[in-house]
C-alpha positions as semicolon CSV with decimal commas, in nm:
position;residue;x (nm);y (nm);z (nm)
1;M;-1,681;1,147;0,703
2;V;-1,750;1,482;0,836
3;N;-2,116;1,490;0,877
4;N;-2,187;1,249;0,538
5;D;-1,988;1,519;0,317
6;P;-1,707;1,311;0,136
7;S;-1,621;1,634;-0,057
8;R;-1,565;1,805;0,286
9;A;-1,362;1,564;0,430
10;V;-1,134;1,556;0,119
11;S;-1,073;1,933;0,182
12;M;-0,967;1,852;0,520
13;L;-0,761;1,540;0,476
14;W;-0,575;1,752;0,205
15;A;-0,496;2,053;0,495
16;A;-0,402;1,765;0,693
17;I;-0,129;1,690;0,433
18;N;-0,038;1,978;0,388
19;A;0,027;2,097;0,733
20;G;0,213;1,754;0,771
21;D;-0,053;1,626;1,041
22;R;-0,030;1,277;1,040
23;V;0,007;1,234;0,683
24;D;0,017;0,867;0,644
25;S;-0,328;0,820;0,843
26;A;-0,440;1,124;0,641
27;L;-0,326;0,946;0,307
28;K;-0,526;0,612;0,420
29;D;-0,886;0,787;0,520
30;M;-0,846;1,018;0,162
31;E;-0,808;0,665;-0,009
32;V;-1,153;0,541;0,162
33;V;-1,312;0,880;0,078
34;M;-1,218;0,893;-0,273
35;K;-1,319;0,559;-0,371
36;Q;-1,659;0,650;-0,248
37;L;-1,663;0,941;-0,476
38;N;-1,470;0,702;-0,771
39;R;-1,145;0,945;-0,795
40;S;-0,939;0,645;-0,730
41;D;-0,650;0,814;-0,982
42;E;-0,674;1,092;-0,752
43;A;-0,660;0,893;-0,475
44;I;-0,309;0,705;-0,619
45;E;-0,115;1,037;-0,722
46;A;-0,168;1,160;-0,420
47;I;-0,030;0,870;-0,205
48;K;0,275;0,850;-0,461
49;S;0,337;1,239;-0,422
50;F;0,325;1,278;-0,074
51;C;0,432;0,885;0,043
52;H;0,801;1,047;0,129
53;L;0,645;1,218;0,416
54;C;0,559;0,899;0,594
55;P;0,727;0,731;0,850
56;Y;0,918;0,424;0,745
57;D;0,682;0,190;0,897
58;S;0,373;0,298;0,684
59;Q;0,532;0,213;0,341
60;V;0,404;-0,151;0,347
61;S;0,072;-0,043;0,439
62;L;0,086;0,271;0,169
63;D;0,240;0,005;-0,097
64;N;-0,043;-0,242;-0,001
65;V;-0,323;0,045;-0,042
66;L;-0,163;0,142;-0,399
67;I;-0,224;-0,186;-0,496
68;E;-0,604;-0,227;-0,419
69;L;-0,658;0,108;-0,579
70;Y;-0,485;0,020;-0,900
71;K;-0,657;-0,321;-0,912
72;R;-0,977;-0,098;-0,896
73;S;-0,862;0,131;-1,161
74;G;-0,771;-0,151;-1,423
75;K;-0,412;-0,083;-1,339
76;I;-0,268;-0,414;-1,287
77;A;0,082;-0,355;-1,441
78;E;0,138;-0,098;-1,189
79;A;0,023;-0,326;-0,921
80;I;0,236;-0,645;-1,043
81;E;0,513;-0,374;-1,015
82;I;0,451;-0,290;-0,654
83;L;0,432;-0,706;-0,560
84;Q;0,736;-0,741;-0,773
85;C;0,944;-0,510;-0,601
86;K;0,841;-0,696;-0,235
87;L;0,901;-1,007;-0,380
88;N;1,237;-0,861;-0,463
89;K;1,331;-0,737;-0,183
90;I;1,252;-1,047;0,043
91;E;1,434;-1,304;-0,228
92;E;1,727;-1,042;-0,174
93;C;1,713;-1,016;0,206
94;I;1,722;-1,438;0,180
95;A;2,033;-1,402;-0,097
96;F;2,220;-1,202;0,199
97;G;2,204;-1,446;0,410
98;Y;1,915;-1,325;0,687
99;D;1,689;-1,580;0,816
100;E;1,314;-1,584;0,803
101;R;1,288;-1,491;1,130
102;S;1,495;-1,109;1,028
103;L;1,239;-1,089;0,775
104;K;0,922;-0,824;0,838
105;C;0,635;-0,887;0,708
106;V;0,481;-0,756;0,360
107;S;0,199;-0,885;0,342
108;S;-0,177;-0,664;0,373
109;G;-0,335;-0,693;0,696
110;P;-0,418;-0,474;1,101
111;A;-0,098;-0,642;1,152
112;A;0,102;-0,474;0,835
113;T;-0,038;-0,133;0,959
114;S;0,072;-0,120;1,302
115;Q;0,337;-0,403;1,376
116;F;0,543;-0,592;1,148
117;S;0,572;-0,976;1,230
118;P;0,790;-1,294;1,137
119;L;0,785;-1,355;0,724
120;S;0,711;-1,699;0,658
121;V;0,754;-1,952;0,362
122;F;0,419;-1,943;0,335
123;D;0,394;-1,558;0,318
124;I;0,697;-1,568;0,064
125;S;0,472;-1,835;-0,152
126;L;0,182;-1,650;-0,093
127;L;0,349;-1,321;-0,269
128;K;0,478;-1,518;-0,540
129;T;0,108;-1,643;-0,641
130;K;-0,027;-1,278;-0,568
131;V;0,253;-1,169;-0,877
132;D;0,183;-1,470;-1,099
133;G;-0,198;-1,425;-1,027
134;L;-0,180;-1,082;-1,118
135;V;0,062;-1,173;-1,446
136;L;-0,173;-1,390;-1,577
137;L;-0,461;-1,155;-1,557
138;V;-0,263;-0,926;-1,806
139;R;-0,186;-1,201;-2,088
């Protein structure tokens, strides 16, 4: 990152965000740099403040980044809130009669950032397990 100067990289990424230049990529890159600088809370605020400028397709991956940042910062309740929201969306789709093939993947990973894959029953139960596991950590 910019000749191993993370502070300069953050400045350049802020410039890209403010210019509206591939905001989703800039936010994800900023998250990586800010984690290196132990500034996870700032990365959280940046993503929350500018995610509305990102394409709809990138919202899933930004949510996944936020979940990881929240866990890293010890903000488990916030991570649970995002996971619970994802789970509710899935359950709403099922309740309204969408079949599993029409549901889109909400899991993390390389596929979530660039393309969506069908959501399986396994993915739904895995998401429920993540939510339940985080709830147990809070208790």
